[in-house]
Structure formats: structure tokens, C-alpha cells
N, CA, C and O atoms as a printed pandas DataFrame, in Angstrom:
     atom_number atom_name residue_name chain_id  residue_number  x_coord  y_coord  z_coord
0              1         N          MET        A               1   51.810  -14.155  -82.160
1              2        CA          MET        A               1   51.260  -13.496  -80.987
2              3         C          MET        A               1   50.163  -12.542  -81.467
3              4         O          MET        A               1   50.349  -11.802  -82.433
4              5         N          THR        A               2   49.028  -12.570  -80.784
5              6        CA          THR        A               2   47.894  -11.736  -81.185
6              7         C          THR        A               2   48.033  -10.329  -80.618
7              8         O          THR        A               2   48.839  -10.078  -79.723
8              9         N          ILE        A               3   47.230   -9.420  -81.157
9             10        CA          ILE        A               3   47.244   -8.036  -80.683
10            11         C          ILE        A               3   46.780   -7.968  -79.224
11            12         O          ILE        A               3   47.266   -7.140  -78.454
12            13         N          THR        A               4   45.844   -8.833  -78.851
13            14        CA          THR        A               4   45.372   -8.872  -77.465
14            15         C          THR        A               4   46.501   -9.269  -76.527
15            16         O          THR        A               4   46.671   -8.669  -75.466
16            17         N          GLN        A               5   47.263  -10.266  -76.908
17            18        CA          GLN        A               5   48.403  -10.686  -76.087
18            19         C          GLN        A               5   49.423   -9.561  -75.946
19            20         O          GLN        A               5   49.964   -9.339  -74.863
20            21         N          ILE        A               6   49.679   -8.859  -77.036
21            22        CA          ILE        A               6   50.652   -7.766  -76.992
22            23         C          ILE        A               6   50.198   -6.674  -76.033
23            24         O          ILE        A               6   50.970   -6.220  -75.188
24            25         N          PHE        A               7   48.936   -6.253  -76.168
25            26        CA          PHE        A               7   48.426   -5.204  -75.276
26            27         C          PHE        A               7   48.411   -5.666  -73.820
27            28         O          PHE        A               7   48.738   -4.896  -72.916
28            29         N          LEU        A               8   48.036   -6.909  -73.599
29            30        CA          LEU        A               8   48.001   -7.433  -72.235
30            31         C          LEU        A               8   49.405   -7.492  -71.637
31            32         O          LEU        A               8   49.596   -7.155  -70.469
32            33         N          ILE        A               9   50.366   -7.909  -72.413
33            34        CA          ILE        A               9   51.752   -7.962  -71.920
34            35         C          ILE        A               9   52.263   -6.558  -71.613
35            36         O          ILE        A               9   52.935   -6.351  -70.602
36            37         N          ILE        A              10   51.950   -5.592  -72.478
37            38        CA          ILE        A              10   52.364   -4.203  -72.217
38            39         C          ILE        A              10   51.753   -3.712  -70.912
39            40         O          ILE        A              10   52.441   -3.099  -70.097
40            41         N          PHE        A              11   50.460   -3.978  -70.708
41            42        CA          PHE        A              11   49.802   -3.557  -69.469
42            43         C          PHE        A              11   50.430   -4.238  -68.258
43            44         O          PHE        A              11   50.685   -3.588  -67.244
44            45         N          LEU        A              12   50.678   -5.533  -68.357
45            46        CA          LEU        A              12   51.252   -6.268  -67.227
46            47         C          LEU        A              12   52.666   -5.791  -66.903
47            48         O          LEU        A              12   53.044   -5.709  -65.734
48            49         N          LEU        A              13   53.444   -5.479  -67.933
49            50        CA          LEU        A              13   54.784   -4.938  -67.690
50            51         C          LEU        A              13   54.705   -3.554  -67.048
51            52         O          LEU        A              13   55.528   -3.211  -66.199
52            53         N          PHE        A              14   53.716   -2.764  -67.455
53            54        CA          PHE        A              14   53.493   -1.464  -66.814
54            55         C          PHE        A              14   53.154   -1.659  -65.333
55            56         O          PHE        A              14   53.701   -0.972  -64.469
56            57         N          ALA        A              15   52.246   -2.603  -65.048
57            58        CA          ALA        A              15   51.876   -2.880  -63.656
58            59         C          ALA        A              15   53.090   -3.363  -62.866
59            60         O          ALA        A              15   53.274   -2.979  -61.711
60            61         N          LEU        A              16   53.904   -4.190  -63.478
61            62        CA          LEU        A              16   55.119   -4.683  -62.825
62            63         C          LEU        A              16   56.079   -3.534  -62.529
63            64         O          LEU        A              16   56.731   -3.521  -61.485
64            65         N          SER        A              17   56.167   -2.582  -63.437
65            66        CA          SER        A              17   57.032   -1.418  -63.192
66            67         C          SER        A              17   56.502   -0.581  -62.030
67            68         O          SER        A              17   57.284   -0.030  -61.254
68            69         N          ARG        A              18   55.177   -0.483  -61.907
69            70        CA          ARG        A              18   54.573    0.259  -60.783
70            71         C          ARG        A              18   54.890   -0.432  -59.458
71            72         O          ARG        A              18   55.154    0.230  -58.454
72            73         N          VAL        A              19   54.862   -1.755  -59.460
73            74        CA          VAL        A              19   55.206   -2.513  -58.252
74            75         C          VAL        A              19   56.641   -2.201  -57.843
75            76         O          VAL        A              19   56.919   -1.948  -56.670
76            77         N          PHE        A              20   57.540   -2.220  -58.808
77            78        CA          PHE        A              20   58.944   -1.927  -58.515
78            79         C          PHE        A              20   59.104   -0.510  -57.968
79            80         O          PHE        A              20   59.825   -0.300  -56.992
80            81         N          LEU        A              21   58.434    0.463  -58.591
81            82        CA          LEU        A              21   58.549    1.852  -58.131
82            83         C          LEU        A              21   57.970    2.035  -56.725
83            84         O          LEU        A              21   58.515    2.795  -55.924
84            85         N          GLN        A              22   56.870    1.341  -56.425
85            86        CA          GLN        A              22   56.284    1.428  -55.084
86            87         C          GLN        A              22   57.217    0.811  -54.047
87            88         O          GLN        A              22   57.334    1.317  -52.931
88            89         N          TYR        A              23   57.873   -0.274  -54.416
89            90        CA          TYR        A              23   58.841   -0.894  -53.506
90            91         C          TYR        A              23   60.033    0.029  -53.295
91            92         O          TYR        A              23   60.492    0.222  -52.169
92            93         N          LYS        A              24   60.523    0.592  -54.379
93            94        CA          LYS        A              24   61.673    1.492  -54.311
94            95         C          LYS        A              24   61.357    2.726  -53.464
95            96         O          LYS        A              24   62.234    3.244  -52.772
96            97         N          ALA        A              25   60.105    3.200  -53.516
97            98        CA          ALA        A              25   59.691    4.372  -52.739
98            99         C          ALA        A              25   59.433    4.025  -51.274
99           100         O          ALA        A              25   59.215    4.915  -50.452
100          101         N          GLY        A              26   59.458    2.729  -50.947
101          102        CA          GLY        A              26   59.247    2.308  -49.565
102          103         C          GLY        A              26   57.791    2.082  -49.204
103          104         O          GLY        A              26   57.460    1.953  -48.025
104          105         N          ASN        A              27   56.907    2.032  -50.206
105          106        CA          ASN        A              27   55.482    1.830  -49.952
106          107         C          ASN        A              27   55.077    0.361  -49.920
107          108         O          ASN        A              27   53.948    0.036  -49.552
108          109         N          LEU        A              28   55.985   -0.524  -50.300
109          110        CA          LEU        A              28   55.720   -1.963  -50.286
110          111         C          LEU        A              28   56.812   -2.675  -49.509
111          112         O          LEU        A              28   57.994   -2.354  -49.635
112          113         N          SER        A              29   56.403   -3.642  -48.705
113          114        CA          SER        A              29   57.395   -4.470  -48.015
114          115         C          SER        A              29   58.016   -5.435  -49.029
115          116         O          SER        A              29   57.498   -5.608  -50.133
116          117         N          LEU        A              30   59.113   -6.050  -48.648
117          118        CA          LEU        A              30   59.774   -7.008  -49.535
118          119         C          LEU        A              30   58.841   -8.167  -49.870
119          120         O          LEU        A              30   58.790   -8.617  -51.015
120          121         N          LEU        A              31   58.105   -8.650  -48.873
121          122        CA          LEU        A              31   57.186   -9.766  -49.102
122          123         C          LEU        A              31   56.098   -9.386  -50.104
123          124         O          LEU        A              31   55.797  -10.154  -51.017
124          125         N          ASN        A              32   55.510   -8.204  -49.934
125          126        CA          ASN        A              32   54.488   -7.758  -50.880
126          127         C          ASN        A              32   55.080   -7.512  -52.258
127          128         O          ASN        A              32   54.444   -7.814  -53.269
128          129         N          PHE        A              33   56.284   -6.968  -52.310
129          130        CA          PHE        A              33   56.964   -6.766  -53.593
130          131         C          PHE        A              33   57.146   -8.098  -54.314
131          132         O          PHE        A              33   56.868   -8.203  -55.509
132          133         N          LEU        A              34   57.610   -9.108  -53.595
133          134        CA          LEU        A              34   57.821  -10.423  -54.205
134          135         C          LEU        A              34   56.502  -11.050  -54.654
135          136         O          LEU        A              34   56.430  -11.651  -55.726
136          137         N          PHE        A              35   55.461  -10.908  -53.832
137          138        CA          PHE        A              35   54.147  -11.467  -54.175
138          139         C          PHE        A              35   53.625  -10.858  -55.470
139          140         O          PHE        A              35   53.270  -11.579  -56.402
140          141         N          TRP        A              36   53.577   -9.512  -55.526
141          142        CA          TRP        A              36   53.026   -8.841  -56.709
142          143         C          TRP        A              36   53.912   -9.046  -57.929
143          144         O          TRP        A              36   53.411   -9.193  -59.044
144          145         N          SER        A              37   55.214   -9.057  -57.729
145          146        CA          SER        A              37   56.119   -9.297  -58.856
146          147         C          SER        A              37   55.897  -10.696  -59.427
147          148         O          SER        A              37   55.837  -10.875  -60.643
148          149         N          PHE        A              38   55.775  -11.684  -58.541
149          150        CA          PHE        A              38   55.512  -13.054  -58.984
150          151         C          PHE        A              38   54.188  -13.134  -59.733
151          152         O          PHE        A              38   54.100  -13.777  -60.779
152          153         N          LEU        A              39   53.160  -12.484  -59.200
153          154        CA          LEU        A              39   51.833  -12.517  -59.810
154          155         C          LEU        A              39   51.866  -11.927  -61.221
155          156         O          LEU        A              39   51.380  -12.550  -62.165
156          157         N          PHE        A              40   52.435  -10.732  -61.365
157          158        CA          PHE        A              40   52.462  -10.088  -62.680
158          159         C          PHE        A              40   53.420  -10.796  -63.639
159          160         O          PHE        A              40   53.126  -10.905  -64.830
160          161         N          ALA        A              41   54.552  -11.274  -63.143
161          162        CA          ALA        A              41   55.494  -11.996  -64.006
162          163         C          ALA        A              41   54.871  -13.302  -64.507
163          164         O          ALA        A              41   55.058  -13.679  -65.664
164          165         N          THR        A              42   54.138  -13.983  -63.642
165          166        CA          THR        A              42   53.447  -15.205  -64.053
166          167         C          THR        A              42   52.394  -14.898  -65.108
167          168         O          THR        A              42   52.234  -15.645  -66.074
168          169         N          ALA        A              43   51.678  -13.796  -64.918
169          170        CA          ALA        A              43   50.666  -13.400  -65.903
170          171         C          ALA        A              43   51.314  -13.092  -67.251
171          172         O          ALA        A              43   50.777  -13.463  -68.295
172          173         N          VAL        A              44   52.457  -12.422  -67.238
173          174        CA          VAL        A              44   53.179  -12.146  -68.489
174          175         C          VAL        A              44   53.582  -13.467  -69.148
175          176         O          VAL        A              44   53.402  -13.643  -70.353
176          177         N          TYR        A              45   54.117  -14.379  -68.367
177          178        CA          TYR        A              45   54.560  -15.675  -68.891
178          179         C          TYR        A              45   53.392  -16.449  -69.509
179          180         O          TYR        A              45   53.504  -16.973  -70.618
180          181         N          LEU        A              46   52.275  -16.516  -68.785
181          182        CA          LEU        A              46   51.126  -17.277  -69.286
182          183         C          LEU        A              46   50.485  -16.603  -70.491
183          184         O          LEU        A              46   49.904  -17.279  -71.341
184          185         N          THR        A              47   50.584  -15.271  -70.575
185          186        CA          THR        A              47   50.058  -14.563  -71.737
186          187         C          THR        A              47   50.952  -14.795  -72.953
187          188         O          THR        A              47   50.460  -14.999  -74.063
188          189         N          ALA        A              48   52.252  -14.764  -72.739
189          190        CA          ALA        A              48   53.193  -14.940  -73.846
190          191         C          ALA        A              48   53.246  -16.386  -74.330
191          192         O          ALA        A              48   53.428  -16.645  -75.519
192          193         N          ILE        A              49   53.084  -17.329  -73.395
193          194        CA          ILE        A              49   53.175  -18.756  -73.741
194          195         C          ILE        A              49   51.907  -19.462  -73.251
195          196         O          ILE        A              49   51.922  -20.105  -72.201
196          197         N          PRO        A              50   50.812  -19.347  -74.006
197          198        CA          PRO        A              50   49.541  -19.943  -73.574
198          199         C          PRO        A              50   49.610  -21.459  -73.371
199          200         O          PRO        A              50   48.826  -22.009  -72.598
200          201         N          SER        A              51   50.521  -22.130  -74.041
201          202        CA          SER        A              51   50.629  -23.586  -73.871
202          203         C          SER        A              51   51.027  -23.948  -72.443
203          204         O          SER        A              51   50.729  -25.047  -71.977
204          205         N          ALA        A              52   51.700  -23.027  -71.744
205          206        CA          ALA        A              52   52.054  -23.272  -70.341
206          207         C          ALA        A              52   50.794  -23.359  -69.488
207          208         O          ALA        A              52   50.723  -24.157  -68.553
208          209         N          ALA        A              53   49.802  -22.535  -69.814
209          210        CA          ALA        A              53   48.531  -22.592  -69.084
210          211         C          ALA        A              53   47.825  -23.909  -69.366
211          212         O          ALA        A              53   47.183  -24.475  -68.481
212          213         N          SER        A              54   47.941  -24.395  -70.587
213          214        CA          SER        A              54   47.335  -25.689  -70.930
214          215         C          SER        A              54   48.010  -26.823  -70.170
215          216         O          SER        A              54   47.344  -27.756  -69.720
216          217         N          SER        A              55   49.322  -26.745  -70.027
217          218        CA          SER        A              55   50.045  -27.762  -69.250
218          219         C          SER        A              55   49.618  -27.722  -67.790
219          220         O          SER        A              55   49.439  -28.761  -67.156
220          221         N          LEU        A              56   49.459  -26.516  -67.266
221          222        CA          LEU        A              56   48.989  -26.360  -65.885
222          223         C          LEU        A              56   47.590  -26.941  -65.733
223          224         O          LEU        A              56   47.297  -27.620  -64.749
224          225         N          ALA        A              57   46.728  -26.674  -66.709
225          226        CA          ALA        A              57   45.361  -27.195  -66.661
226          227         C          ALA        A              57   45.354  -28.718  -66.682
227          228         O          ALA        A              57   44.607  -29.348  -65.933
228          229         N          THR        A              58   46.168  -29.302  -67.523
229          230        CA          THR        A              58   46.257  -30.763  -67.590
230          231         C          THR        A              58   46.724  -31.330  -66.254
231          232         O          THR        A              58   46.186  -32.327  -65.772
232          233         N          PHE        A              59   47.724  -30.694  -65.664
233          234        CA          PHE        A              59   48.238  -31.132  -64.366
234          235         C          PHE        A              59   47.148  -31.062  -63.294
235          236         O          PHE        A              59   47.055  -31.944  -62.441
236          237         N          LEU        A              60   46.318  -30.004  -63.340
237          238        CA          LEU        A              60   45.263  -29.825  -62.339
238          239         C          LEU        A              60   43.988  -30.599  -62.668
239          240         O          LEU        A              60   43.064  -30.647  -61.856
240          241         N          GLY        A              61   43.937  -31.200  -63.847
241          242        CA          GLY        A              61   42.754  -31.962  -64.235
242          243         C          GLY        A              61   41.632  -31.080  -64.746
243          244         O          GLY        A              61   40.460  -31.444  -64.650
244          245         N          ILE        A              62   41.979  -29.926  -65.286
245          246        CA          ILE        A              62   41.002  -28.986  -65.827
246          247         C          ILE        A              62   41.126  -29.034  -67.346
247          248         O          ILE        A              62   42.219  -29.219  -67.881
248          249         N          GLY        A              63   40.003  -28.868  -68.035
249          250        CA          GLY        A              63   39.987  -29.028  -69.484
250          251         C          GLY        A              63   40.857  -28.070  -70.269
251          252         O          GLY        A              63   41.658  -28.507  -71.096
252          253         N          ARG        A              64   40.722  -26.771  -70.034
253          254        CA          ARG        A              64   41.448  -25.786  -70.846
254          255         C          ARG        A              64   42.350  -24.929  -69.969
255          256         O          ARG        A              64   42.092  -24.741  -68.780
256          257         N          GLY        A              65   43.410  -24.415  -70.577
257          258        CA          GLY        A              65   44.346  -23.558  -69.857
258          259         C          GLY        A              65   43.710  -22.279  -69.359
259          260         O          GLY        A              65   43.996  -21.822  -68.252
260          261         N          VAL        A              66   42.843  -21.700  -70.182
261          262        CA          VAL        A              66   42.166  -20.462  -69.788
262          263         C          VAL        A              66   41.306  -20.705  -68.552
263          264         O          VAL        A              66   41.257  -19.867  -67.652
264          265         N          ASP        A              67   40.632  -21.845  -68.507
265          266        CA          ASP        A              67   39.812  -22.167  -67.338
266          267         C          ASP        A              67   40.669  -22.258  -66.078
267          268         O          ASP        A              67   40.280  -21.758  -65.022
268          269         N          ALA        A              68   41.820  -22.888  -66.187
269          270        CA          ALA        A              68   42.715  -23.004  -65.025
270          271         C          ALA        A              68   43.157  -21.629  -64.547
271          272         O          ALA        A              68   43.177  -21.360  -63.346
272          273         N          VAL        A              69   43.512  -20.756  -65.491
273          274        CA          VAL        A              69   43.936  -19.400  -65.125
274          275         C          VAL        A              69   42.799  -18.652  -64.442
275          276         O          VAL        A              69   43.020  -17.957  -63.451
276          277         N          ILE        A              70   41.591  -18.788  -64.963
277          278        CA          ILE        A              70   40.441  -18.103  -64.361
278          279         C          ILE        A              70   40.167  -18.643  -62.962
279          280         O          ILE        A              70   39.941  -17.857  -62.042
280          281         N          TYR        A              71   40.179  -19.954  -62.777
281          282        CA          TYR        A              71   39.935  -20.538  -61.452
282          283         C          TYR        A              71   40.977  -20.066  -60.441
283          284         O          TYR        A              71   40.640  -19.679  -59.322
284          285         N          ILE        A              72   42.227  -20.103  -60.843
285          286        CA          ILE        A              72   43.299  -19.673  -59.937
286          287         C          ILE        A              72   43.176  -18.185  -59.637
287          288         O          ILE        A              72   43.383  -17.756  -58.502
288          289         N          SER        A              73   42.837  -17.396  -60.661
289          290        CA          SER        A              73   42.670  -15.950  -60.465
290          291         C          SER        A              73   41.549  -15.650  -59.483
291          292         O          SER        A              73   41.691  -14.781  -58.623
292          293         N          ILE        A              74   40.450  -16.355  -59.603
293          294        CA          ILE        A              74   39.330  -16.146  -58.681
294          295         C          ILE        A              74   39.743  -16.505  -57.260
295          296         O          ILE        A              74   39.414  -15.781  -56.320
296          297         N          ALA        A              75   40.455  -17.603  -57.094
297          298        CA          ALA        A              75   40.915  -17.993  -55.756
298          299         C          ALA        A              75   41.846  -16.935  -55.169
299          300         O          ALA        A              75   41.732  -16.593  -53.992
300          301         N          VAL        A              76   42.765  -16.418  -55.980
301          302        CA          VAL        A              76   43.684  -15.374  -55.503
302          303         C          VAL        A              76   42.911  -14.111  -55.142
303          304         O          VAL        A              76   43.195  -13.480  -54.124
304          305         N          LEU        A              77   41.940  -13.741  -55.965
305          306        CA          LEU        A              77   41.134  -12.549  -55.669
306          307         C          LEU        A              77   40.350  -12.715  -54.366
307          308         O          LEU        A              77   40.280  -11.782  -53.566
308          309         N          PHE        A              78   39.765  -13.881  -54.149
309          310        CA          PHE        A              78   39.065  -14.125  -52.881
310          311         C          PHE        A              78   40.009  -13.962  -51.698
311          312         O          PHE        A              78   39.652  -13.357  -50.688
312          313         N          TYR        A              79   41.204  -14.499  -51.828
313          314        CA          TYR        A              79   42.182  -14.383  -50.750
314          315         C          TYR        A              79   42.549  -12.920  -50.501
315          316         O          TYR        A              79   42.628  -12.486  -49.352
316          317         N          LEU        A              80   42.772  -12.165  -51.570
317          318        CA          LEU        A              80   43.129  -10.751  -51.417
318          319         C          LEU        A              80   41.991   -9.941  -50.806
319          320         O          LEU        A              80   42.233   -9.053  -49.988
320          321         N          VAL        A              81   40.757  -10.237  -51.194
321          322        CA          VAL        A              81   39.607   -9.557  -50.593
322          323         C          VAL        A              81   39.521   -9.897  -49.109
323          324         O          VAL        A              81   39.236   -9.023  -48.290
324          325         N          PHE        A              82   39.763  -11.148  -48.759
325          326        CA          PHE        A              82   39.759  -11.546  -47.352
326          327         C          PHE        A              82   40.817  -10.784  -46.562
327          328         O          PHE        A              82   40.534  -10.282  -45.474
328          329         N          ARG        A              83   42.039  -10.692  -47.103
329          330        CA          ARG        A              83   43.108   -9.949  -46.418
330          331         C          ARG        A              83   42.753   -8.481  -46.271
331          332         O          ARG        A              83   43.027   -7.873  -45.236
332          333         N          LEU        A              84   42.150   -7.916  -47.292
333          334        CA          LEU        A              84   41.732   -6.518  -47.241
334          335         C          LEU        A              84   40.651   -6.322  -46.183
335          336         O          LEU        A              84   40.665   -5.325  -45.462
336          337         N          TYR        A              85   39.717   -7.262  -46.085
337          338        CA          TYR        A              85   38.664   -7.194  -45.075
338          339         C          TYR        A              85   39.268   -7.224  -43.669
339          340         O          TYR        A              85   38.879   -6.429  -42.813
340          341         N          ILE        A              86   40.202   -8.121  -43.430
341          342        CA          ILE        A              86   40.857   -8.209  -42.120
342          343         C          ILE        A              86   41.592   -6.913  -41.812
343          344         O          ILE        A              86   41.514   -6.404  -40.694
344          345         N          TYR        A              87   42.303   -6.379  -42.792
345          346        CA          TYR        A              87   43.029   -5.119  -42.602
346          347         C          TYR        A              87   42.063   -3.986  -42.245
347          348         O          TYR        A              87   42.329   -3.207  -41.330
348          349         N          LEU        A              88   40.951   -3.897  -42.962
349          350        CA          LEU        A              88   39.973   -2.842  -42.685
350          351         C          LEU        A              88   39.344   -3.006  -41.305
351          352         O          LEU        A              88   39.091   -2.014  -40.621
352          353         N          GLU        A              89   39.095   -4.222  -40.896
353          354        CA          GLU        A              89   38.566   -4.453  -39.548
354          355         C          GLU        A              89   39.563   -3.991  -38.493
355          356         O          GLU        A              89   39.173   -3.380  -37.498
356          357         N          ASN        A              90   40.839   -4.274  -38.699
357          358        CA          ASN        A              90   41.865   -3.822  -37.755
358          359         C          ASN        A              90   41.941   -2.304  -37.710
359          360         O          ASN        A              90   42.065   -1.723  -36.632
360          361         N          VAL        A              91   41.867   -1.656  -38.863
361          362        CA          VAL        A              91   41.887   -0.192  -38.906
362          363         C          VAL        A              91   40.661    0.365  -38.186
363          364         O          VAL        A              91   40.770    1.340  -37.441
364          365         N          ARG        A              92   39.498   -0.245  -38.402
365          366        CA          ARG        A              92   38.271    0.208  -37.737
366          367         C          ARG        A              92   38.412    0.101  -36.219
367          368         O          ARG        A              92   38.012    1.011  -35.494
368          369         N          GLN        A              93   38.974   -0.997  -35.742
369          370        CA          GLN        A              93   39.163   -1.162  -34.302
370          371         C          GLN        A              93   40.143   -0.136  -33.748
371          372         O          GLN        A              93   39.925    0.408  -32.666
372          373         N          GLU        A              94   41.220    0.132  -34.482
373          374        CA          GLU        A              94   42.193    1.127  -34.030
374          375         C          GLU        A              94   41.572    2.518  -33.984
375          376         O          GLU        A              94   41.834    3.283  -33.055
376          377         N          ILE        A              95   40.754    2.851  -34.977
377          378        CA          ILE        A              95   40.083    4.154  -34.987
378          379         C          ILE        A              95   39.122    4.259  -33.816
379          380         O          ILE        A              95   39.056    5.300  -33.162
380          381         N          THR        A              96   38.377    3.196  -33.542
381          382        CA          THR        A              96   37.442    3.201  -32.414
382          383         C          THR        A              96   38.182    3.416  -31.100
383          384         O          THR        A              96   37.749    4.211  -30.266
384          385         N          GLU        A              97   39.289    2.715  -30.913
385          386        CA          GLU        A              97   40.071    2.879  -29.683
386          387         C          GLU        A              97   40.636    4.289  -29.574
387          388         O          GLU        A              97   40.651    4.867  -28.487
388          389         N          LEU        A              98   41.095    4.841  -30.673
389          390        CA          LEU        A              98   41.641    6.197  -30.674
390          391         C          LEU        A              98   40.566    7.224  -30.342
391          392         O          LEU        A              98   40.810    8.150  -29.568
392          393         N          ILE        A              99   39.390    7.070  -30.916
393          394        CA          ILE        A              99   38.291    7.995  -30.633
394          395         C          ILE        A              99   37.880    7.901  -29.174
395          396         O          ILE        A              99   37.619    8.927  -28.545
396          397         N          ARG        A             100   37.818    6.710  -28.628
397          398        CA          ARG        A             100   37.484    6.559  -27.208
398          399         C          ARG        A             100   38.519    7.251  -26.326
399          400         O          ARG        A             100   38.169    7.944  -25.370
400          401         N          LYS        A             101   39.789    7.059  -26.653
401          402        CA          LYS        A             101   40.860    7.691  -25.879
402          403         C          LYS        A             101   40.761    9.210  -25.964
403          404         O          LYS        A             101   40.884    9.898  -24.951
404          405         N          LEU        A             102   40.540    9.734  -27.160
405          406        CA          LEU        A             102   40.404   11.183  -27.328
406          407         C          LEU        A             102   39.191   11.723  -26.574
407          408         O          LEU        A             102   39.254   12.796  -25.975
408          409         N          ALA        A             103   38.094   10.981  -26.607
409          410        CA          ALA        A             103   36.893   11.416  -25.888
410          411         C          ALA        A             103   37.151   11.454  -24.383
411          412         O          ALA        A             103   36.730   12.393  -23.708
412          413         N          LEU        A             104   37.835   10.450  -23.856
413          414        CA          LEU        A             104   38.153   10.438  -22.424
414          415         C          LEU        A             104   39.112   11.569  -22.069
415          416         O          LEU        A             104   38.952   12.214  -21.033
416          417         N          ASP        A             105   40.104   11.814  -22.919
417          418        CA          ASP        A             105   41.037   12.920  -22.673
418          419         C          ASP        A             105   40.317   14.260  -22.689
419          420         O          ASP        A             105   40.575   15.114  -21.841
420          421         N          ASN        A             106   39.416   14.451  -23.646
421          422        CA          ASN        A             106   38.640   15.697  -23.700
422          423         C          ASN        A             106   37.749   15.843  -22.477
423          424         O          ASN        A             106   37.597   16.942  -21.945
424          425         N          GLN        A             107   37.163   14.747  -22.031
425          426        CA          GLN        A             107   36.298   14.786  -20.851
426          427         C          GLN        A             107   37.107   15.183  -19.623
427          428         O          GLN        A             107   36.645   15.977  -18.803
428          429         N          ARG        A             108   38.300   14.642  -19.493
429          430        CA          ARG        A             108   39.160   14.987  -18.355
430          431         C          ARG        A             108   39.566   16.456  -18.409
431          432         O          ARG        A             108   39.564   17.137  -17.384
432          433         N          LYS        A             109   39.913   16.949  -19.600
433          434        CA          LYS        A             109   40.295   18.355  -19.741
434          435         C          LYS        A             109   39.130   19.275  -19.416
435          436         O          LYS        A             109   39.307   20.281  -18.728
436          437         N          ASN        A             110   37.947   18.944  -19.901
437          438        CA          ASN        A             110   36.767   19.767  -19.624
438          439         C          ASN        A             110   36.399   19.719  -18.149
439          440         O          ASN        A             110   35.933   20.712  -17.590
440          441         N          GLY        A             111   36.605   18.572  -17.520
441          442        CA          GLY        A             111   36.331   18.446  -16.088
442          443         C          GLY        A             111   37.271   19.307  -15.267
443          444         O          GLY        A             111   36.847   19.896  -14.272
444          445         N          ARG        A             112   38.520   19.397  -15.650
445          446        CA          ARG        A             112   39.503   20.233  -14.949
446          447         C          ARG        A             112   39.181   21.706  -15.120
447          448         O          ARG        A             112   39.305   22.478  -14.169
448          449         N          LYS        A             113   38.769   22.111  -16.315
449          450        CA          LYS        A             113   38.444   23.515  -16.554
450          451         C          LYS        A             113   37.256   23.947  -15.698
451          452         O          LYS        A             113   37.257   25.048  -15.146
452          453         N          LYS        A             114   36.251   23.094  -15.586
453          454        CA          LYS        A             114   35.067   23.434  -14.797
454          455         C          LYS        A             114   35.404   23.519  -13.315
455          456         O          LYS        A             114   34.852   24.360  -12.605
456          457         N          SER        A             115   36.300   22.663  -12.836
457          458        CA          SER        A             115   36.643   22.688  -11.411
458          459         C          SER        A             115   37.460   23.920  -11.056
459          460         O          SER        A             115   37.440   24.345   -9.901
460          461         N          LYS        A             116   38.180   24.512  -12.012
461          462        CA          LYS        A             116   38.951   25.727  -11.762
462          463         C          LYS        A             116   38.039   26.942  -11.667
463          464         O          LYS        A             116   38.388   27.907  -10.987
464          465         N          ASN        A             117   36.892   26.929  -12.320
465          466        CA          ASN        A             117   35.974   28.078  -12.314
466          467         C          ASN        A             117   35.258   28.107  -11.038
467          468         O          ASN        A             117   34.432   28.992  -10.814
């Protein structure tokens, strides 16, 4: 095992521990906990046993194991960016609706104050 593999495995195990702690603290749903745990555990496995990546590459018809890992990683990253974009759009819409509601409430309050004077 190379020094790069050792450092990468240590980092991935650290990330996996953070996932567990976030789940334990209630900041991650069970589904997200399972997703991230699977992702980091798979990365640890493929780092520790590079021949598994080569087998995956052969199965997918890709030349090298590293190439297969990179292609799959890029696809996963695109998916995560897409989910993040959708989440941010939903938050933006909720903020817009909240601001509109607050503006209407303030307008009604100011209208009542003026009518009392």
C-alpha cells in the first residue's frame, strides 16, 4: 500500500466519522446518512483494493479502473450539484413568499395606524 493510499484512507475514514456524528446529532436523515456512508465506504474500499476498480472498469467497458472511478465520480458530482440547485431554488422561492407576506402584513399594520390618527 502506498503512502498516498494510506493518507487517502485516513481522510476518507475521517469523513465517514463526520457523517456518523452528523447523523447522531440529528443533522442528517437516515437516507442521507446511508448515501454518504456508502459513498465514503466505497471510496475506502476502492482505495484499499485498486483491483476492484479495474474489475468495475472491465465490467463497464472502460480501459482503466481509475478512469471508471473518475467517470462515476463526475456523474455523482453532477447529480449532487443538481440536487443542491433545486434545493436553493426552493429556498429562494420560500424566502420570496415570506418577504411578500411580511411586506403585506407591514402594509396592513401601517394602514391601521394611519386610520387611527
